[in-house]
All heavy atoms as a GROMACS GRO file, in nm:
protein
  453
    1MET      N    1  -2.772  -2.668   2.435
    1MET     CA    2  -2.795  -2.801   2.384
    1MET      C    3  -2.881  -2.790   2.260
    1MET      O    4  -2.989  -2.837   2.257
    1MET     CB    5  -2.864  -2.884   2.491
    1MET     CG    6  -2.788  -2.885   2.621
    1MET     SD    7  -2.791  -3.030   2.719
    1MET     CE    8  -2.949  -3.090   2.719
    2GLY      N    9  -2.836  -2.743   2.157
    2GLY     CA   10  -2.917  -2.726   2.038
    2GLY      C   11  -2.930  -2.580   1.999
    2GLY      O   12  -2.994  -2.549   1.899
    3HIS      N   13  -2.873  -2.492   2.077
    3HIS     CA   14  -2.875  -2.350   2.040
    3HIS      C   15  -2.768  -2.324   1.935
    3HIS      O   16  -2.657  -2.374   1.943
    3HIS     CB   17  -2.847  -2.262   2.162
    3HIS     CG   18  -2.952  -2.272   2.267
    3HIS    ND1   19  -3.073  -2.208   2.255
    3HIS    CD2   20  -2.955  -2.338   2.386
    3HIS    CE1   21  -3.146  -2.234   2.362
    3HIS    NE2   22  -3.075  -2.314   2.443
    4ARG      N   23  -2.805  -2.246   1.836
    4ARG     CA   24  -2.709  -2.208   1.732
    4ARG      C   25  -2.679  -2.060   1.746
    4ARG      O   26  -2.770  -1.978   1.751
    4ARG     CB   27  -2.765  -2.235   1.593
    4ARG     CG   28  -2.777  -2.380   1.564
    4ARG     CD   29  -2.796  -2.402   1.414
    4ARG     NE   30  -2.727  -2.523   1.381
    4ARG     CZ   31  -2.624  -2.531   1.299
    4ARG    NH1   32  -2.581  -2.424   1.238
    4ARG    NH2   33  -2.566  -2.645   1.274
    5ILE      N   34  -2.551  -2.030   1.752
    5ILE     CA   35  -2.511  -1.890   1.755
    5ILE      C   36  -2.447  -1.856   1.620
    5ILE      O   37  -2.392  -1.944   1.553
    5ILE     CB   38  -2.413  -1.862   1.870
    5ILE    CG1   39  -2.287  -1.947   1.857
    5ILE    CG2   40  -2.479  -1.890   2.005
    5ILE    CD1   41  -2.179  -1.910   1.955
    6PRO      N   42  -2.456  -1.730   1.579
    6PRO     CA   43  -2.397  -1.695   1.450
    6PRO      C   44  -2.244  -1.705   1.456
    6PRO      O   45  -2.184  -1.683   1.562
    6PRO     CB   46  -2.443  -1.551   1.428
    6PRO     CG   47  -2.487  -1.500   1.560
    6PRO     CD   48  -2.525  -1.619   1.642
    7PRO      N   49  -2.182  -1.739   1.344
    7PRO     CA   50  -2.036  -1.750   1.343
    7PRO      C   51  -1.971  -1.612   1.358
    7PRO      O   52  -2.034  -1.509   1.329
    7PRO     CB   53  -2.005  -1.809   1.205
    7PRO     CG   54  -2.123  -1.775   1.122
    7PRO     CD   55  -2.240  -1.771   1.214
    8PRO      N   56  -1.849  -1.607   1.404
    8PRO     CA   57  -1.782  -1.477   1.418
    8PRO      C   58  -1.760  -1.412   1.281
    8PRO      O   59  -1.740  -1.481   1.181
    8PRO     CB   60  -1.648  -1.512   1.484
    8PRO     CG   61  -1.630  -1.657   1.469
    8PRO     CD   62  -1.764  -1.717   1.448
    9ARG      N   63  -1.766  -1.281   1.280
    9ARG     CA   64  -1.745  -1.208   1.155
    9ARG      C   65  -1.674  -1.077   1.185
    9ARG      O   66  -1.671  -1.032   1.298
    9ARG     CB   67  -1.877  -1.180   1.085
    9ARG     CG   68  -1.975  -1.100   1.167
    9ARG     CD   69  -2.110  -1.089   1.097
    9ARG     NE   70  -2.207  -1.033   1.188
    9ARG     CZ   71  -2.230  -0.904   1.204
    9ARG    NH1   72  -2.162  -0.817   1.133
    9ARG    NH2   73  -2.319  -0.860   1.289
   10LEU      N   74  -1.613  -1.021   1.082
   10LEU     CA   75  -1.542  -0.895   1.099
   10LEU      C   76  -1.641  -0.779   1.103
   10LEU      O   77  -1.732  -0.772   1.021
   10LEU     CB   78  -1.444  -0.874   0.984
   10LEU     CG   79  -1.323  -0.967   0.981
   10LEU    CD1   80  -1.239  -0.938   0.858
   10LEU    CD2   81  -1.241  -0.949   1.106
   11THR      N   82  -1.620  -0.690   1.194
   11THR     CA   83  -1.704  -0.572   1.205
   11THR      C   84  -1.641  -0.458   1.127
   11THR      O   85  -1.531  -0.470   1.072
   11THR     CB   86  -1.718  -0.530   1.353
   11THR    OG1   87  -1.588  -0.499   1.403
   11THR    CG2   88  -1.781  -0.641   1.435
   12ARG      N   89  -1.711  -0.346   1.119
   12ARG     CA   90  -1.657  -0.228   1.052
   12ARG      C   91  -1.529  -0.179   1.119
   12ARG      O   92  -1.435  -0.137   1.053
   12ARG     CB   93  -1.761  -0.116   1.052
   12ARG     CG   94  -1.816  -0.092   0.916
   12ARG     CD   95  -1.906   0.028   0.916
   12ARG     NE   96  -2.041  -0.022   0.896
   12ARG     CZ   97  -2.148   0.036   0.936
   12ARG    NH1   98  -2.143   0.149   1.002
   12ARG    NH2   99  -2.265  -0.016   0.912
   13ALA      N  100  -1.525  -0.185   1.250
   13ALA     CA  101  -1.406  -0.142   1.323
   13ALA      C  102  -1.287  -0.233   1.292
   13ALA      O  103  -1.174  -0.185   1.284
   13ALA     CB  104  -1.435  -0.142   1.473
   14ALA      N  105  -1.311  -0.361   1.274
   14ALA     CA  106  -1.203  -0.453   1.240
   14ALA      C  107  -1.149  -0.425   1.100
   14ALA      O  108  -1.028  -0.429   1.078
   14ALA     CB  109  -1.251  -0.597   1.250
   15TRP      N  110  -1.237  -0.396   1.007
   15TRP     CA  111  -1.192  -0.360   0.871
   15TRP      C  112  -1.111  -0.231   0.874
   15TRP      O  113  -1.007  -0.220   0.810
   15TRP     CB  114  -1.311  -0.344   0.776
   15TRP     CG  115  -1.367  -0.475   0.731
   15TRP    CD1  116  -1.487  -0.529   0.768
   15TRP    CD2  117  -1.308  -0.568   0.641
   15TRP    NE1  118  -1.505  -0.650   0.708
   15TRP    CE2  119  -1.396  -0.676   0.628
   15TRP    CE3  120  -1.188  -0.571   0.572
   15TRP    CZ2  121  -1.367  -0.786   0.548
   15TRP    CZ3  122  -1.161  -0.681   0.491
   15TRP    CH2  123  -1.251  -0.786   0.481
   16PHE      N  124  -1.157  -0.134   0.949
   16PHE     CA  125  -1.086  -0.007   0.961
   16PHE      C  126  -0.948  -0.028   1.023
   16PHE      O  127  -0.849   0.029   0.978
   16PHE     CB  128  -1.168   0.092   1.044
   16PHE     CG  129  -1.101   0.225   1.063
   16PHE    CD1  130  -1.090   0.314   0.958
   16PHE    CD2  131  -1.047   0.259   1.186
   16PHE    CE1  132  -1.027   0.435   0.975
   16PHE    CE2  133  -0.984   0.381   1.204
   16PHE     CZ  134  -0.975   0.469   1.098
   17ALA      N  135  -0.940  -0.110   1.126
   17ALA     CA  136  -0.812  -0.138   1.191
   17ALA      C  137  -0.717  -0.212   1.096
   17ALA      O  138  -0.597  -0.184   1.094
   17ALA     CB  139  -0.833  -0.219   1.318
   18ALA      N  140  -0.769  -0.305   1.018
   18ALA     CA  141  -0.686  -0.378   0.922
   18ALA      C  142  -0.629  -0.283   0.817
   18ALA      O  143  -0.510  -0.291   0.784
   18ALA     CB  144  -0.766  -0.489   0.856
   19VAL      N  145  -0.712  -0.193   0.767
   19VAL     CA  146  -0.663  -0.097   0.669
   19VAL      C  147  -0.563  -0.002   0.733
   19VAL      O  148  -0.458   0.028   0.675
   19VAL     CB  149  -0.781  -0.018   0.608
   19VAL    CG1  150  -0.733   0.102   0.529
   19VAL    CG2  151  -0.864  -0.109   0.520
   20LYS      N  152  -0.590   0.040   0.854
   20LYS     CA  153  -0.504   0.135   0.923
   20LYS      C  154  -0.367   0.075   0.955
   20LYS      O  155  -0.265   0.140   0.937
   20LYS     CB  156  -0.573   0.180   1.052
   20LYS     CG  157  -0.495   0.280   1.133
   20LYS     CD  158  -0.575   0.319   1.257
   20LYS     CE  159  -0.496   0.406   1.350
   20LYS     NZ  160  -0.570   0.436   1.472
   21TYR      N  161  -0.364  -0.046   1.004
   21TYR     CA  162  -0.240  -0.106   1.050
   21TYR      C  163  -0.170  -0.192   0.946
   21TYR      O  164  -0.052  -0.226   0.964
   21TYR     CB  165  -0.262  -0.187   1.177
   21TYR     CG  166  -0.301  -0.099   1.294
   21TYR    CD1  167  -0.428  -0.105   1.349
   21TYR    CD2  168  -0.210  -0.008   1.347
   21TYR    CE1  169  -0.463  -0.023   1.455
   21TYR    CE2  170  -0.245   0.074   1.453
   21TYR     CZ  171  -0.372   0.066   1.506
   21TYR     OH  172  -0.406   0.147   1.611
   22LEU      N  173  -0.237  -0.231   0.840
   22LEU     CA  174  -0.174  -0.312   0.736
   22LEU      C  175  -0.166  -0.238   0.603
   22LEU      O  176  -0.061  -0.237   0.538
   22LEU     CB  177  -0.251  -0.443   0.716
   22LEU     CG  178  -0.255  -0.537   0.835
   22LEU    CD1  179  -0.345  -0.655   0.805
   22LEU    CD2  180  -0.116  -0.582   0.872
   23GLY      N  181  -0.274  -0.175   0.562
   23GLY     CA  182  -0.278  -0.111   0.432
   23GLY      C  183  -0.199   0.018   0.424
   23GLY      O  184  -0.121   0.039   0.331
   24LEU      N  185  -0.215   0.106   0.521
   24LEU     CA  186  -0.146   0.235   0.516
   24LEU      C  187   0.006   0.222   0.530
   24LEU      O  188   0.078   0.288   0.456
   24LEU     CB  189  -0.203   0.329   0.622
   24LEU     CG  190  -0.345   0.377   0.594
   24LEU    CD1  191  -0.393   0.468   0.706
   24LEU    CD2  192  -0.355   0.449   0.461
   25PRO      N  193   0.059   0.138   0.619
   25PRO     CA  194   0.205   0.121   0.620
   25PRO      C  195   0.259   0.063   0.490
   25PRO      O  196   0.366   0.101   0.444
   25PRO     CB  197   0.230   0.026   0.737
   25PRO     CG  198   0.114   0.046   0.826
   25PRO     CD  199  -0.002   0.072   0.735
   26PHE      N  200   0.186  -0.028   0.428
   26PHE     CA  201   0.228  -0.085   0.300
   26PHE      C  202   0.232   0.023   0.193
   26PHE      O  203   0.329   0.031   0.116
   26PHE     CB  204   0.134  -0.199   0.259
   26PHE     CG  205   0.167  -0.257   0.126
   26PHE    CD1  206   0.276  -0.342   0.113
   26PHE    CD2  207   0.090  -0.229   0.015
   26PHE    CE1  208   0.308  -0.396  -0.010
   26PHE    CE2  209   0.121  -0.282  -0.108
   26PHE     CZ  210   0.230  -0.367  -0.121
   27LEU      N  211   0.130   0.108   0.186
   27LEU     CA  212   0.130   0.216   0.089
   27LEU      C  213   0.242   0.316   0.116
   27LEU      O  214   0.305   0.366   0.023
   27LEU     CB  215  -0.005   0.287   0.090
   27LEU     CG  216  -0.120   0.211   0.028
   27LEU    CD1  217  -0.250   0.292   0.041
   27LEU    CD2  218  -0.094   0.180  -0.117
   28GLY      N  219   0.269   0.344   0.242
   28GLY     CA  220   0.380   0.433   0.277
   28GLY      C  221   0.514   0.376   0.235
   28GLY      O  222   0.600   0.448   0.184
   29LEU      N  223   0.531   0.246   0.255
   29LEU     CA  224   0.655   0.180   0.214
   29LEU      C  225   0.670   0.184   0.063
   29LEU      O  226   0.780   0.211   0.011
   29LEU     CB  227   0.656   0.036   0.264
   29LEU     CG  228   0.777  -0.047   0.230
   29LEU    CD1  229   0.899   0.007   0.303
   29LEU    CD2  230   0.754  -0.192   0.267
   30MET      N  231   0.564   0.159  -0.010
   30MET     CA  232   0.570   0.164  -0.156
   30MET      C  233   0.598   0.306  -0.206
   30MET      O  234   0.672   0.325  -0.303
   30MET     CB  235   0.439   0.112  -0.218
   30MET     CG  236   0.417  -0.036  -0.198
   30MET     SD  237   0.542  -0.137  -0.278
   30MET     CE  238   0.631  -0.197  -0.136
   31LEU      N  239   0.542   0.406  -0.139
   31LEU     CA  240   0.568   0.545  -0.176
   31LEU      C  241   0.715   0.580  -0.154
   31LEU      O  242   0.778   0.642  -0.238
   31LEU     CB  243   0.479   0.639  -0.096
   31LEU     CG  244   0.498   0.788  -0.121
   31LEU    CD1  245   0.457   0.823  -0.262
   31LEU    CD2  246   0.420   0.869  -0.022
   32ALA      N  247   0.771   0.538  -0.041
   32ALA     CA  248   0.912   0.564  -0.012
   32ALA      C  249   1.003   0.492  -0.111
   32ALA      O  250   1.102   0.549  -0.158
   32ALA     CB  251   0.944   0.521   0.131
   33LEU      N  252   0.969   0.370  -0.146
   33LEU     CA  253   1.047   0.295  -0.244
   33LEU      C  254   1.042   0.362  -0.381
   33LEU      O  255   1.143   0.372  -0.450
   33LEU     CB  256   0.996   0.151  -0.252
   33LEU     CG  257   1.070   0.057  -0.345
   33LEU    CD1  258   1.215   0.041  -0.301
   33LEU    CD2  259   1.000  -0.076  -0.349
   34ASP      N  260   0.924   0.409  -0.421
   34ASP     CA  261   0.910   0.477  -0.549
   34ASP      C  262   0.990   0.606  -0.551
   34ASP      O  263   1.058   0.636  -0.650
   34ASP     CB  264   0.762   0.506  -0.576
   34ASP     CG  265   0.740   0.563  -0.714
   34ASP    OD1  266   0.799   0.510  -0.811
   34ASP    OD2  267   0.664   0.661  -0.725
   35LEU      N  268   0.987   0.681  -0.443
   35LEU     CA  269   1.065   0.804  -0.435
   35LEU      C  270   1.214   0.775  -0.441
   35LEU      O  271   1.289   0.844  -0.510
   35LEU     CB  272   1.031   0.880  -0.306
   35LEU     CG  273   1.103   1.012  -0.285
   35LEU    CD1  274   1.068   1.111  -0.396
   35LEU    CD2  275   1.068   1.069  -0.150
   36LEU      N  276   1.259   0.673  -0.370
   36LEU     CA  277   1.400   0.635  -0.373
   36LEU      C  278   1.443   0.595  -0.514
   36LEU      O  279   1.548   0.639  -0.563
   36LEU     CB  280   1.425   0.520  -0.275
   36LEU     CG  281   1.567   0.466  -0.274
   36LEU    CD1  282   1.662   0.568  -0.212
   36LEU    CD2  283   1.572   0.335  -0.200
   37LEU      N  284   1.363   0.513  -0.581
   37LEU     CA  285   1.396   0.472  -0.717
   37LEU      C  286   1.396   0.591  -0.812
   37LEU      O  287   1.481   0.600  -0.901
   37LEU     CB  288   1.299   0.365  -0.766
   37LEU     CG  289   1.321   0.227  -0.708
   37LEU    CD1  290   1.209   0.133  -0.750
   37LEU    CD2  291   1.455   0.171  -0.750
   38PHE      N  292   1.302   0.683  -0.794
   38PHE     CA  293   1.299   0.803  -0.878
   38PHE      C  294   1.428   0.883  -0.862
   38PHE      O  295   1.489   0.925  -0.960
   38PHE     CB  296   1.179   0.890  -0.843
   38PHE     CG  297   1.182   1.025  -0.909
   38PHE    CD1  298   1.152   1.037  -1.043
   38PHE    CD2  299   1.218   1.138  -0.837
   38PHE    CE1  300   1.156   1.162  -1.104
   38PHE    CE2  301   1.223   1.261  -0.897
   38PHE     CZ  302   1.191   1.274  -1.032
   39LEU      N  303   1.470   0.904  -0.737
   39LEU     CA  304   1.590   0.982  -0.713
   39LEU      C  305   1.715   0.912  -0.766
   39LEU      O  306   1.804   0.977  -0.822
   39LEU     CB  307   1.604   1.012  -0.564
   39LEU     CG  308   1.497   1.105  -0.506
   39LEU    CD1  309   1.512   1.114  -0.356
   39LEU    CD2  310   1.503   1.242  -0.571
   40VAL      N  311   1.722   0.781  -0.751
   40VAL     CA  312   1.838   0.706  -0.801
   40VAL      C  313   1.844   0.714  -0.953
   40VAL      O  314   1.950   0.740  -1.010
   40VAL     CB  315   1.832   0.559  -0.753
   40VAL    CG1  316   1.930   0.472  -0.829
   40VAL    CG2  317   1.860   0.552  -0.604
   41PHE      N  318   1.732   0.691  -1.020
   41PHE     CA  319   1.733   0.694  -1.165
   41PHE      C  320   1.751   0.836  -1.219
   41PHE      O  321   1.820   0.856  -1.318
   41PHE     CB  322   1.603   0.634  -1.222
   41PHE     CG  323   1.609   0.486  -1.237
   41PHE    CD1  324   1.577   0.403  -1.130
   41PHE    CD2  325   1.647   0.429  -1.356
   41PHE    CE1  326   1.583   0.266  -1.143
   41PHE    CE2  327   1.653   0.291  -1.371
   41PHE     CZ  328   1.621   0.210  -1.263
   42ARG      N  329   1.688   0.933  -1.155
   42ARG     CA  330   1.693   1.070  -1.205
   42ARG      C  331   1.831   1.133  -1.188
   42ARG      O  332   1.886   1.191  -1.279
   42ARG     CB  333   1.587   1.153  -1.132
   42ARG     CG  334   1.582   1.297  -1.166
   42ARG     CD  335   1.521   1.318  -1.301
   42ARG     NE  336   1.516   1.461  -1.327
   42ARG     CZ  337   1.443   1.514  -1.418
   42ARG    NH1  338   1.367   1.438  -1.491
   42ARG    NH2  339   1.444   1.642  -1.438
   43TYR      N  340   1.888   1.121  -1.066
   43TYR     CA  341   2.014   1.188  -1.038
   43TYR      C  342   2.135   1.095  -1.040
   43TYR      O  343   2.247   1.140  -1.061
   43TYR     CB  344   2.005   1.260  -0.903
   43TYR     CG  345   1.897   1.365  -0.903
   43TYR    CD1  346   1.780   1.347  -0.830
   43TYR    CD2  347   1.910   1.480  -0.979
   43TYR    CE1  348   1.680   1.442  -0.832
   43TYR    CE2  349   1.811   1.576  -0.983
   43TYR     CZ  350   1.696   1.556  -0.908
   43TYR     OH  351   1.597   1.649  -0.911
   44GLY      N  352   2.114   0.968  -1.018
   44GLY     CA  353   2.226   0.874  -1.019
   44GLY      C  354   2.262   0.828  -1.160
   44GLY      O  355   2.378   0.828  -1.198
   45PHE      N  356   2.160   0.791  -1.237
   45PHE     CA  357   2.184   0.740  -1.372
   45PHE      C  358   2.148   0.842  -1.480
   45PHE      O  359   2.175   0.818  -1.597
   45PHE     CB  360   2.102   0.612  -1.396
   45PHE     CG  361   2.134   0.501  -1.302
   45PHE    CD1  362   2.034   0.432  -1.238
   45PHE    CD2  363   2.265   0.463  -1.278
   45PHE    CE1  364   2.062   0.327  -1.151
   45PHE    CE2  365   2.295   0.359  -1.192
   45PHE     CZ  366   2.193   0.291  -1.128
   46GLU      N  367   2.084   0.951  -1.440
   46GLU     CA  368   2.034   1.053  -1.534
   46GLU      C  369   1.950   0.989  -1.644
   46GLU      O  370   1.968   1.015  -1.763
   46GLU     CB  371   2.150   1.134  -1.592
   46GLU     CG  372   2.222   1.215  -1.487
   46GLU     CD  373   2.334   1.299  -1.544
   46GLU    OE1  374   2.351   1.301  -1.667
   46GLU    OE2  375   2.402   1.363  -1.463
   47ARG      N  376   1.860   0.903  -1.603
   47ARG     CA  377   1.771   0.832  -1.694
   47ARG      C  378   1.626   0.866  -1.662
   47ARG      O  379   1.594   0.917  -1.556
   47ARG     CB  380   1.789   0.680  -1.680
   47ARG     CG  381   1.925   0.628  -1.712
   47ARG     CD  382   1.954   0.625  -1.856
   47ARG     NE  383   1.850   0.546  -1.922
   47ARG     CZ  384   1.858   0.503  -2.043
   47ARG    NH1  385   1.962   0.529  -2.114
   47ARG    NH2  386   1.760   0.434  -2.097
   48CYS      N  387   1.540   0.834  -1.755
   48CYS     CA  388   1.398   0.857  -1.739
   48CYS      C  389   1.340   0.750  -1.644
   48CYS      O  390   1.378   0.635  -1.649
   48CYS     CB  391   1.331   0.846  -1.874
   48CYS     SG  392   1.157   0.876  -1.871
   49TYR      N  393   1.249   0.792  -1.558
   49TYR     CA  394   1.184   0.698  -1.466
   49TYR      C  395   1.038   0.738  -1.455
   49TYR      O  396   1.006   0.846  -1.411
   49TYR     CB  397   1.249   0.702  -1.328
   49TYR     CG  398   1.183   0.610  -1.228
   49TYR    CD1  399   1.210   0.476  -1.228
   49TYR    CD2  400   1.092   0.659  -1.134
   49TYR    CE1  401   1.151   0.391  -1.139
   49TYR    CE2  402   1.032   0.574  -1.044
   49TYR     CZ  403   1.062   0.440  -1.045
   49TYR     OH  404   1.002   0.356  -0.956
   50GLY      N  405   0.951   0.653  -1.499
   50GLY     CA  406   0.808   0.680  -1.485
   50GLY      C  407   0.736   0.670  -1.618
   50GLY      O  408   0.796   0.677  -1.725
   51LEU      N  409   0.608   0.654  -1.610
   51LEU     CA  410   0.526   0.635  -1.728
   51LEU      C  411   0.514   0.762  -1.810
   51LEU      O  412   0.526   0.760  -1.933
   51LEU     CB  413   0.388   0.584  -1.688
   51LEU     CG  414   0.290   0.553  -1.800
   51LEU    CD1  415   0.343   0.441  -1.886
   51LEU    CD2  416   0.156   0.518  -1.745
   52PHE      N  417   0.491   0.876  -1.745
   52PHE     CA  418   0.473   1.001  -1.819
   52PHE      C  419   0.600   1.042  -1.891
   52PHE      O  420   0.596   1.102  -1.997
   52PHE     CB  421   0.426   1.112  -1.726
   52PHE     CG  422   0.288   1.090  -1.673
   52PHE    CD1  423   0.267   1.075  -1.538
   52PHE    CD2  424   0.180   1.081  -1.758
   52PHE    CE1  425   0.139   1.052  -1.489
   52PHE    CE2  426   0.053   1.058  -1.711
   52PHE     CZ  427   0.032   1.044  -1.575
   53CYS      N  428   0.715   1.011  -1.835
   53CYS     CA  429   0.842   1.042  -1.899
   53CYS      C  430   0.860   0.960  -2.025
   53CYS      O  431   0.911   1.008  -2.125
   53CYS     CB  432   0.956   1.018  -1.801
   53CYS     SG  433   1.116   1.064  -1.863
   54LEU      N  434   0.818   0.835  -2.020
   54LEU     CA  435   0.832   0.749  -2.138
   54LEU      C  436   0.733   0.787  -2.247
   54LEU      O  437   0.762   0.771  -2.366
   54LEU     CB  438   0.811   0.603  -2.098
   54LEU     CG  439   0.917   0.545  -2.005
   54LEU    CD1  440   0.876   0.405  -1.960
   54LEU    CD2  441   1.051   0.541  -2.073
   55LEU      N  442   0.616   0.836  -2.209
   55LEU     CA  443   0.515   0.874  -2.308
   55LEU      C  444   0.545   1.009  -2.372
   55LEU      O  445   0.502   1.036  -2.483
   55LEU     CB  446   0.377   0.877  -2.244
   55LEU     CG  447   0.322   0.743  -2.196
   55LEU    CD1  448   0.189   0.763  -2.125
   55LEU    CD2  449   0.307   0.646  -2.310
   56GLY      N  450   0.614   1.097  -2.300
   56GLY     CA  451   0.637   1.233  -2.347
   56GLY      C  452   0.751   1.254  -2.434
   56GLY      O  453   0.820   1.208  -2.506
   0.00000   0.00000   0.00000
């Protein structure tokens, strides 16, 4: 009746779990997509793909 409790907040373990289960799969998906696009452009179209190729 008048007691105030602190609001809920994310702990270090929650941040780690969010990165583990949301961030790492997203990065893996982007890596696979980049590799697929590289292979398609390199061997399918025989075109340059990537920043270093365009600069060189």
